[in-house]
ROVOVEX-302897 format. One record per residue (C-alpha): residue number from 1; x negated, y, z. Coordinates in nm, 4 decimals. Layout:
N
[NUM,[X,Y,Z]],
...
This chain:
319
[1,[2.0392,-1.2305,-9.0424]],
[2,[2.4091,-1.2104,-8.9428]],
[3,[2.3788,-1.4616,-8.6599]],
[4,[2.0891,-1.2585,-8.5135]],
[5,[2.2848,-0.9331,-8.5345]],
[6,[2.5746,-1.0944,-8.3495]],
[7,[2.3443,-1.1510,-8.0525]],
[8,[2.2531,-0.7825,-8.0211]],
[9,[2.4031,-0.5681,-7.7468]],
[10,[2.5834,-0.2446,-7.8315]],
[11,[2.2742,-0.0509,-7.7249]],
[12,[2.0504,-0.2599,-7.9515]],
[13,[2.2963,-0.2229,-8.2418]],
[14,[2.2935,0.1551,-8.2010]],
[15,[1.9134,0.1553,-8.1936]],
[16,[1.9034,-0.0596,-8.5078]],
[17,[2.1481,0.1718,-8.6828]],
[18,[1.9377,0.4735,-8.5891]],
[19,[1.6210,0.3128,-8.7250]],
[20,[1.7935,0.2200,-9.0523]],
[21,[1.9248,0.5747,-9.0906]],
[22,[1.5781,0.7168,-9.0273]],
[23,[1.4261,0.4810,-9.2813]],
[24,[1.6833,0.5793,-9.5425]],
[25,[1.6037,0.9437,-9.4795]],
[26,[1.2352,0.8690,-9.5329]],
[27,[1.3009,0.6833,-9.8567]],
[28,[1.5314,0.9548,-9.9867]],
[29,[1.2749,1.2192,-9.8983]],
[30,[0.9958,1.0312,-10.0740]],
[31,[1.2022,1.0321,-10.3890]],
[32,[1.2026,1.4107,-10.4030]],
[33,[0.9391,1.5814,-10.1900]],
[34,[0.6382,1.4495,-9.9989]],
[35,[0.6326,1.4413,-9.6193]],
[36,[0.3835,1.7303,-9.6171]],
[37,[0.6045,1.9433,-9.8418]],
[38,[0.9111,1.8815,-9.6253]],
[39,[0.7231,1.9611,-9.3026]],
[40,[0.5708,2.2790,-9.4439]],
[41,[0.9150,2.3995,-9.5477]],
[42,[1.0645,2.3780,-9.1988]],
[43,[1.0712,2.6547,-8.9407]],
[44,[1.0107,2.4148,-8.6507]],
[45,[0.9602,2.0398,-8.6273]],
[46,[0.9861,1.8036,-8.3302]],
[47,[0.7060,1.5476,-8.3034]],
[48,[0.6581,1.2732,-8.0448]],
[49,[0.2942,1.2518,-7.9362]],
[50,[0.1506,0.9015,-7.9643]],
[51,[-0.2250,0.9538,-7.9248]],
[52,[-0.3624,1.2804,-7.7879]],
[53,[-0.7216,1.3488,-7.8912]],
[54,[-0.9340,1.6601,-7.8655]],
[55,[-0.9256,1.7422,-8.2382]],
[56,[-0.5835,1.6087,-8.3267]],
[57,[-0.2689,1.4398,-8.2039]],
[58,[-0.1252,1.1399,-8.3821]],
[59,[0.2510,1.1832,-8.3835]],
[60,[0.5761,1.0678,-8.5364]],
[61,[0.8579,1.2957,-8.6407]],
[62,[1.1490,1.2512,-8.4007]],
[63,[1.4181,1.2591,-8.6692]],
[64,[1.2662,1.0229,-8.9293]],
[65,[0.9804,0.8454,-8.7511]],
[66,[0.7214,0.9462,-9.0129]],
[67,[0.3547,0.9435,-8.9092]],
[68,[0.1847,1.2832,-8.8846]],
[69,[-0.1517,1.3945,-8.7477]],
[70,[-0.1116,1.7321,-8.5803]],
[71,[-0.4019,1.9754,-8.5806]],
[72,[-0.2995,2.2281,-8.3128]],
[73,[-0.6277,2.4216,-8.3115]],
[74,[-0.9100,2.4580,-8.0611]],
[75,[-0.8679,2.4536,-7.6860]],
[76,[-0.8152,2.2158,-7.3977]],
[77,[-0.5566,1.9525,-7.4816]],
[78,[-0.2707,1.9613,-7.2318]],
[79,[-0.0244,1.7561,-7.4385]],
[80,[0.0609,1.4040,-7.3245]],
[81,[0.1685,1.0850,-7.4941]],
[82,[0.5440,1.0124,-7.5302]],
[83,[0.6256,1.3833,-7.4940]],
[84,[0.8114,1.5708,-7.7670]],
[85,[0.6239,1.8670,-7.9125]],
[86,[0.8122,2.1465,-8.0864]],
[87,[0.5740,2.2755,-8.3529]],
[88,[0.5866,2.5734,-8.5856]],
[89,[0.4128,2.4582,-8.9074]],
[90,[0.1433,2.6716,-9.0667]],
[91,[0.0153,2.4288,-9.3257]],
[92,[0.0767,2.0657,-9.4170]],
[93,[-0.1207,1.8439,-9.6517]],
[94,[-0.1924,1.4820,-9.7363]],
[95,[-0.5371,1.3267,-9.7529]],
[96,[-0.5533,0.9623,-9.8479]],
[97,[-0.2561,0.8032,-9.6776]],
[98,[-0.2493,1.0450,-9.3838]],
[99,[-0.0218,1.3459,-9.3527]],
[100,[-0.1721,1.6368,-9.1588]],
[101,[0.0067,1.9315,-9.0051]],
[102,[-0.1555,2.2482,-8.8781]],
[103,[0.0750,2.4395,-8.6498]],
[104,[0.1455,2.6058,-8.3177]],
[105,[0.2869,2.4002,-8.0315]],
[106,[0.5757,2.6108,-7.9042]],
[107,[0.7036,2.3767,-7.6344]],
[108,[0.6579,2.0325,-7.4853]],
[109,[0.9246,1.8250,-7.3155]],
[110,[0.9782,1.4753,-7.1842]],
[111,[1.2986,1.3369,-7.3359]],
[112,[1.2657,0.9598,-7.3438]],
[113,[1.6329,0.8917,-7.4375]],
[114,[1.5817,1.0987,-7.7539]],
[115,[1.3180,0.8499,-7.8707]],
[116,[1.5682,0.5657,-7.9008]],
[117,[1.3560,0.3158,-7.7082]],
[118,[1.5069,-0.0203,-7.6136]],
[119,[1.5098,-0.0597,-7.2310]],
[120,[1.2688,-0.3131,-7.0870]],
[121,[1.4379,-0.6313,-6.9728]],
[122,[1.4848,-0.7149,-6.6043]],
[123,[1.4629,-1.0813,-6.5094]],
[124,[1.6492,-1.1939,-6.1986]],
[125,[1.4314,-1.3271,-5.9198]],
[126,[1.5085,-1.4656,-5.5740]],
[127,[1.7042,-1.2504,-5.3290]],
[128,[1.4763,-1.0335,-5.1181]],
[129,[1.5523,-1.0618,-4.7461]],
[130,[1.3818,-0.8325,-4.4905]],
[131,[1.4132,-1.1066,-4.2266]],
[132,[1.1597,-1.3103,-4.4219]],
[133,[0.9042,-1.0282,-4.4368]],
[134,[0.6195,-0.9472,-4.1974]],
[135,[0.6739,-0.6170,-4.0142]],
[136,[0.3982,-0.6462,-3.7536]],
[137,[0.3284,-0.8384,-3.4371]],
[138,[0.5911,-0.8867,-3.1671]],
[139,[0.6325,-0.5692,-2.9665]],
[140,[0.4589,-0.3595,-3.2311]],
[141,[0.6500,-0.0454,-3.3264]],
[142,[0.7968,-0.0444,-3.6763]],
[143,[0.7245,0.2832,-3.8616]],
[144,[1.0291,0.5031,-3.9162]],
[145,[1.0085,0.4825,-4.2951]],
[146,[1.0557,0.1041,-4.2851]],
[147,[1.3620,0.1068,-4.0597]],
[148,[1.6241,0.2035,-4.3227]],
[149,[1.4713,-0.0505,-4.5629]],
[150,[1.5136,-0.3256,-4.3054]],
[151,[1.8627,-0.2071,-4.2088]],
[152,[1.9766,-0.2207,-4.5722]],
[153,[1.9526,-0.6000,-4.5548]],
[154,[1.9031,-0.8437,-4.8447]],
[155,[1.8771,-0.7001,-5.1943]],
[156,[1.8364,-0.8510,-5.5418]],
[157,[1.4821,-0.8612,-5.6776]],
[158,[1.3694,-0.8431,-6.0387]],
[159,[1.0666,-0.8661,-6.2623]],
[160,[1.0391,-0.6002,-6.5324]],
[161,[0.9398,-0.6929,-6.8849]],
[162,[0.5833,-0.5918,-6.9680]],
[163,[0.4825,-0.5007,-7.3241]],
[164,[0.1250,-0.5966,-7.4177]],
[165,[0.0678,-0.5831,-7.7954]],
[166,[-0.1553,-0.8633,-7.9168]],
[167,[-0.1688,-1.0445,-7.5835]],
[168,[-0.1806,-1.4239,-7.5953]],
[169,[-0.1122,-1.5909,-7.2605]],
[170,[-0.3481,-1.8725,-7.3633]],
[171,[-0.6313,-1.6230,-7.4168]],
[172,[-0.6900,-1.3879,-7.1192]],
[173,[-0.9481,-1.1938,-7.3209]],
[174,[-0.6698,-1.0802,-7.5555]],
[175,[-0.5248,-0.8481,-7.2877]],
[176,[-0.5642,-0.4975,-7.4396]],
[177,[-0.5406,-0.3218,-7.1016]],
[178,[-0.8165,-0.5360,-6.9565]],
[179,[-1.0268,-0.4658,-7.2650]],
[180,[-0.9701,-0.0902,-7.2276]],
[181,[-1.0665,-0.0996,-6.8592]],
[182,[-1.3837,-0.2961,-6.9336]],
[183,[-1.4812,-0.0446,-7.2011]],
[184,[-1.4152,0.2495,-6.9708]],
[185,[-1.6161,0.0930,-6.6878]],
[186,[-1.9021,0.0367,-6.9326]],
[187,[-1.9073,0.4071,-7.0218]],
[188,[-1.7347,0.3581,-7.3596]],
[189,[-1.4596,0.6114,-7.2873]],
[190,[-1.3747,0.6922,-7.6500]],
[191,[-1.3318,0.3246,-7.7355]],
[192,[-1.1216,0.2637,-7.4248]],
[193,[-0.8826,0.5441,-7.5169]],
[194,[-0.8635,0.4082,-7.8695]],
[195,[-0.7410,0.0726,-7.7377]],
[196,[-0.4702,0.2368,-7.5249]],
[197,[-0.3598,0.4575,-7.8131]],
[198,[-0.3399,0.1584,-8.0462]],
[199,[-0.1057,-0.0021,-7.7928]],
[200,[0.1176,0.3052,-7.7859]],
[201,[0.1221,0.3277,-8.1649]],
[202,[0.2685,-0.0216,-8.1692]],
[203,[0.5092,0.0369,-7.8797]],
[204,[0.5517,0.3425,-7.6576]],
[205,[0.6834,0.1121,-7.3848]],
[206,[0.3357,-0.0107,-7.2866]],
[207,[0.3634,0.1226,-6.9313]],
[208,[0.0114,0.0224,-6.8339]],
[209,[-0.1284,0.2393,-7.1145]],
[210,[0.0473,0.5426,-6.9645]],
[211,[-0.0740,0.4402,-6.6178]],
[212,[-0.4389,0.4142,-6.7213]],
[213,[-0.4310,0.7347,-6.9252]],
[214,[-0.3078,0.8951,-6.6051]],
[215,[-0.5765,0.7295,-6.3902]],
[216,[-0.8591,0.8461,-6.6131]],
[217,[-0.7256,1.2010,-6.6424]],
[218,[-0.6736,1.2257,-6.2657]],
[219,[-1.0304,1.1248,-6.1821]],
[220,[-1.1085,1.2438,-5.8308]],
[221,[-0.8218,1.4930,-5.8351]],
[222,[-1.0498,1.7986,-5.8269]],
[223,[-0.9559,1.9514,-6.1636]],
[224,[-0.6035,2.0926,-6.1658]],
[225,[-0.5560,2.0941,-6.5443]],
[226,[-0.6487,1.7261,-6.5647]],
[227,[-0.4220,1.6396,-6.2713]],
[228,[-0.1346,1.8151,-6.4500]],
[229,[-0.2147,1.6123,-6.7634]],
[230,[-0.2243,1.2920,-6.5556]],
[231,[0.1107,1.3810,-6.4030]],
[232,[0.2654,1.3999,-6.7496]],
[233,[0.1214,1.0577,-6.8372]],
[234,[0.2652,0.9050,-6.5211]],
[235,[0.6004,1.0793,-6.5702]],
[236,[0.6265,0.9287,-6.9180]],
[237,[0.5656,0.5777,-6.7855]],
[238,[0.8163,0.6243,-6.5045]],
[239,[1.0825,0.7650,-6.7367]],
[240,[1.0422,0.4783,-6.9846]],
[241,[1.0782,0.2244,-6.7031]],
[242,[1.3834,0.4039,-6.5674]],
[243,[1.5696,0.3346,-6.8907]],
[244,[1.5992,-0.0190,-6.7532]],
[245,[1.7013,0.0777,-6.3986]],
[246,[1.9888,0.3183,-6.4485]],
[247,[2.0820,0.5885,-6.2006]],
[248,[2.1771,0.3735,-5.9021]],
[249,[1.9222,0.0928,-5.8919]],
[250,[1.8965,-0.0629,-5.5460]],
[251,[1.6913,-0.3727,-5.6238]],
[252,[1.3371,-0.4757,-5.5368]],
[253,[1.0462,-0.4803,-5.7839]],
[254,[0.7833,-0.6679,-5.5868]],
[255,[0.4138,-0.6239,-5.6584]],
[256,[0.3594,-1.0006,-5.6491]],
[257,[0.5557,-1.0157,-5.9761]],
[258,[0.2694,-0.9105,-6.2009]],
[259,[0.4838,-0.7491,-6.4680]],
[260,[0.6186,-0.4990,-6.2130]],
[261,[0.2741,-0.3566,-6.1500]],
[262,[0.2503,-0.1132,-6.4442]],
[263,[0.5652,0.0690,-6.3300]],
[264,[0.4478,0.0740,-5.9680]],
[265,[0.1090,0.2078,-6.0803]],
[266,[0.2809,0.4907,-6.2681]],
[267,[0.4884,0.5747,-5.9615]],
[268,[0.1897,0.5723,-5.7276]],
[269,[-0.0098,0.7923,-5.9645]],
[270,[0.2838,1.0332,-5.9915]],
[271,[0.2985,1.0588,-5.6126]],
[272,[-0.0741,1.1337,-5.5938]],
[273,[-0.0435,1.4043,-5.8610]],
[274,[0.2425,1.5768,-5.6833]],
[275,[0.0524,1.5603,-5.3561]],
[276,[-0.2646,1.6970,-5.5154]],
[277,[-0.0708,1.9816,-5.6793]],
[278,[0.0816,2.0815,-5.3456]],
[279,[0.4327,1.9419,-5.3985]],
[280,[0.4509,1.7623,-5.0632]],
[281,[0.8262,1.6990,-5.0744]],
[282,[0.8011,1.5619,-5.4269]],
[283,[0.5145,1.3352,-5.3218]],
[284,[0.7084,1.2115,-5.0189]],
[285,[1.0044,1.1227,-5.2396]],
[286,[0.7874,0.9166,-5.4735]],
[287,[0.6073,0.7300,-5.1937]],
[288,[0.9380,0.6552,-5.0205]],
[289,[1.0747,0.5174,-5.3452]],
[290,[0.7725,0.2898,-5.3839]],
[291,[0.8392,0.1470,-5.0358]],
[292,[1.2032,0.0777,-5.1262]],
[293,[1.1034,-0.0914,-5.4521]],
[294,[0.8110,-0.2854,-5.3046]],
[295,[0.8458,-0.3058,-4.9243]],
[296,[0.5299,-0.5165,-4.8929]],
[297,[0.3476,-0.1986,-5.0044]],
[298,[0.0416,-0.3521,-5.1642]],
[299,[-0.0598,-0.0051,-5.2858]],
[300,[-0.0748,0.1622,-4.9459]],
[301,[0.2001,0.4132,-5.0237]],
[302,[0.2940,0.4220,-4.6525]],
[303,[-0.0397,0.5825,-4.5667]],
[304,[0.0021,0.8480,-4.8359]],
[305,[0.3585,0.9077,-4.7155]],
[306,[0.2468,0.9561,-4.3548]],
[307,[-0.0161,1.2144,-4.4498]],
[308,[0.2046,1.4017,-4.6966]],
[309,[0.4887,1.4070,-4.4404]],
[310,[0.2482,1.5553,-4.1869]],
[311,[0.1671,1.8369,-4.4295]],
[312,[-0.1894,1.7198,-4.4946]],
[313,[-0.3352,1.8424,-4.8207]],
[314,[-0.4627,1.5748,-5.0564]],
[315,[-0.8194,1.7097,-5.0448]],
[316,[-0.8090,1.6970,-4.6632]],
[317,[-0.6654,1.3477,-4.6367]],
[318,[-0.8545,1.0639,-4.4753]],
[319,[-0.7594,0.8142,-4.7488]],
């Protein structure tokens, strides 16, 4: 409705225009050739991965947003959700209402801006003041990594919007992330992944889905390929959140604001992956950023930072 459109920001108007253009392209294409025919006739196609499974990857085409199930062949799946896959088609067909594409994955990249996602909203909270925080008992030395945070003085704090498809605040059992965790803890791994993937099919901005996909891939950190996969999951969550922060964000995203936790989980997981993979400087940077965003450090990032800064390997850490 016109009055609703008038309330949209320029960013939201551009996103709406892009979606309308994509839909028109889909409708025009359906009038001539099927999705499968158009995919098969292209040299390469860019697909955004939505749900990565062992036998197939549910995707959407980047240019038109059409649903496609990619069959990339046998082998260990290294692709990750929210990443763009450049695929060379071999064969495309339709069965029932599903379009399938068999092809070779030539490249994978993380390009969140190309997906046209609307940034998550930031709600203003009370000013954060280091003078009101607990930094230890009188006479106790303050760790070096906290000193610049304290010296920076008061900063604005925010709570980030959290996307939870199907969640009803009056029904705690409707939380899809909680349901997925319960299923995973009960040994129902396939069902737990299905819940997370259903969330991402509805909205790629479900940060906690990316966080938990990362957690479960990481495991105990002993399998490098899985840690690399987890790192991609965490990177996707972080990059989606950063759409809201811009390049020079200096605010606080406190853990006690529950909706900030998915982003902080993604960051913490990313730091652990970099540490596990031997990127000590990269890990230090992530853990330092967590302390700046959430100085109360409910996740224990300061302990990870201290060990990574000392050059301790993840497998040799005391954590």
